[in-house]
C-alpha positions in Angstrom: 27.1 -13.0 -11.2 27.5 -9.4 -11.7 23.9 -9.1 -12.9 22.7 -10.0 -9.5 24.9 -7.8 -7.5 24.4 -4.9 -9.7 20.6 -4.9 -9.4 19.2 -2.2 -7.3 17.9 -3.1 -3.7 14.4 -1.9 -3.3 14.6 -2.1 0.4 16.1 1.5 0.8 13.7 3.1 -1.7 10.6 1.4 -0.3 11.6 2.4 3.2 12.1 6.0 2.3 8.8 6.3 0.4 6.9 4.0 2.6 7.3 6.6 5.4 5.5 9.1 3.4 2.6 6.5 2.6 2.7 5.5 6.2 2.2 9.1 7.2 -0.8 9.2 4.8 -2.2 6.1 6.6 -1.7 7.8 10.0 -3.3 11.1 9.0 -6.3 9.0 7.4 -6.7 7.2 10.7 -6.6 10.4 12.9 -9.1 12.1 10.4 -11.4 9.1 10.6 -11.4 8.9 14.3 -12.1 12.8 14.7 -15.8 12.3 14.6 -16.1 15.5 12.4 -18.1 14.6 9.3 -16.2 16.9 7.0 -13.0 15.4 8.1 -14.1 12.0 7.5 -14.8 13.0 3.8 -11.1 13.9 3.4 -10.2 10.3 4.3 -11.6 9.4 0.9 -9.1 11.8 -0.8 -6.2 10.6 1.2 -6.9 7.1 0.1 -6.9 8.2 -3.4 -3.6 10.1 -2.7 -2.1 6.8 -1.3 -3.1 4.9 -4.5 -1.4 7.7 -6.7 1.7 7.9 -4.5 2.1 4.2 -4.6 2.0 4.4 -8.5 4.4 7.3 -8.8 6.9 5.7 -6.3 6.9 2.4 -8.1 7.3 4.2 -11.5 10.1 6.2 -9.9 11.8 3.1 -8.7 11.6 1.5 -12.1 12.9 4.6 -13.9 15.4 5.8 -11.6 16.8 3.0 -9.7 16.1 0.1 -12.2 17.1 2.1 -15.4 13.8 1.8 -16.8 13.6 -2.1 -16.7 11.7 -4.1 -14.1 10.0 -7.5 -14.0 6.5 -8.2 -12.7 7.9 -10.0 -9.6 10.2 -7.2 -8.8 7.6 -4.6 -9.4 5.2 -6.5 -7.1 7.8 -7.0 -4.5 8.6 -3.3 -4.5 5.0 -2.3 -3.9 4.4 -5.0 -1.2 7.6 -3.7 0.7 6.4 -0.1 0.2 3.1 -1.0 1.9 4.8 -3.1 4.5 6.8 -0.2 5.8 3.7 2.2 5.5 1.6 -0.2 7.5 4.3 -0.3 10.2 4.3 3.5 10.5 0.6 3.7 10.4 0.3 1.0 13.0 2.6 2.9 15.4 0.3 5.8 15.2 -2.8 3.8 15.8 -1.3 1.8 18.7 -0.3 5.1 20.4 -3.6 6.6 19.8 -5.6 3.5 21.1 -3.3 2.8 23.9 -2.5 6.2 25.4 -4.4 9.0 23.7 -7.9 7.6 23.5 -8.0 4.2 25.3 -11.8 4.1 25.3 -12.1 4.4 21.6 -12.5 0.7 21.0 -15.0 0.1 23.8 -17.1 3.0 22.4 -17.1 1.4 19.1 -18.2 -1.9 20.5 -20.9 -0.4 22.5 -22.2 1.6 19.6 -22.3 -1.6 17.5 -24.3 -3.4 20.3 -26.8 -0.6 20.3 -27.3 -0.9 16.6 -27.6 -4.6 16.7 -30.1 -4.2 19.5 -32.2 -1.7 17.5 -32.2 -4.1 14.5 -33.2 -6.9 16.9 -30.2 -9.0 16.2 -29.1 -11.2 19.0 -25.5 -12.1 19.3 -24.5 -14.9 21.8 -22.5 -13.8 24.8 -19.5 -16.0 23.8 -19.3 -14.1 20.6 -19.4 -10.6 22.3 -16.7 -11.9 24.8 -14.4 -13.0 21.8 -14.8 -9.4 20.1 -14.1 -7.8 23.4 -10.7 -9.8 23.4 -10.0 -8.8 19.9 -10.7 -5.2 20.4 -7.6 -4.5 22.2 -5.2 -1.8 20.9 -2.5 -4.5 20.1 -5.0 -6.8 18.2 -6.6 -3.9 16.4 -3.2 -2.5 15.3 -2.1 -6.0 14.1 -5.3 -6.5 12.3 -4.7 -3.1 10.5 -1.2 -3.8 9.7 -2.2 -7.1 8.0 -4.9 -5.4 6.2 -2.7 -2.6 4.8 -0.2 -5.2 3.7 -2.8 -7.3 2.1 -4.0 -4.1 0.2 -0.3 -3.6 -0.9 -0.3 -7.2 -2.2 -3.5 -6.7 -4.2 -2.4 -3.4 -5.4 0.9 -4.9 -6.5 -0.9 -7.6 -8.5 -2.8 -4.7 -10.2 0.0 -2.2 -10.8 2.9 -4.6 -11.6 1.7 -5.7 -15.0 1.6 -2.0 -16.0 5.0 -1.1 -14.6 6.6 -4.1 -16.2 9.1 -3.2 -18.9 11.7 -5.4 -20.5 15.2 -4.5 -21.5 15.5 -4.0 -25.1 18.4 -6.3 -26.2 21.1 -4.9 -28.6 20.5 -7.6 -31.2 16.8 -6.4 -31.5 17.9 -2.9 -32.0 20.4 -4.0 -34.9 17.7 -6.2 -36.6 15.2 -3.4 -36.5 17.8 -1.0 -37.8 18.7 -3.4 -40.8 15.1 -3.9 -41.5 14.5 -0.1 -41.6 17.4 0.2 -44.1 16.2 -2.5 -46.2 12.7 -1.1 -46.3 13.6 2.4 -47.1 13.5 3.9 -50.5 16.6 5.5 -52.1 16.7 9.3 -52.5 16.6 10.6 -56.0 
């Protein structure tokens, strides 16, 4: 019973560092909607930064909070929680931007997409256009982005967790290894 209660809770660590990754999500979104090409290029660097930060935070959690020992499931859970909190922070910024700062952004995206489809001579039924218009509201768009970021966290957790996983070395294994080393050593002359 003591083992379960003495295990570190990943929630506080994930909330703290998820805030930083969420800030990266927010900055990435704001740069991507700026319309300035060279700022859009920076979004790729921020995406790489997010991947590196997620690795470093998960490794830090394993080494500092878990004493260097973590299971696959615990590592995956930590990374998923990290991205859950980050997606909430990024979602708040996206919603505020789409609802109050630039409420015409989604409508402009839809109209630009329709122009491109017309130029490509691709016809879309009016029912589909109406459905897309209903889904391109700030709340739906934000929710879709939160779900996408959480899905990214789940996939990234599946990739990172096997590399983060580290078993605890049992004391009996150390004693057996020491005995094997002593038996295999040659006496000094």
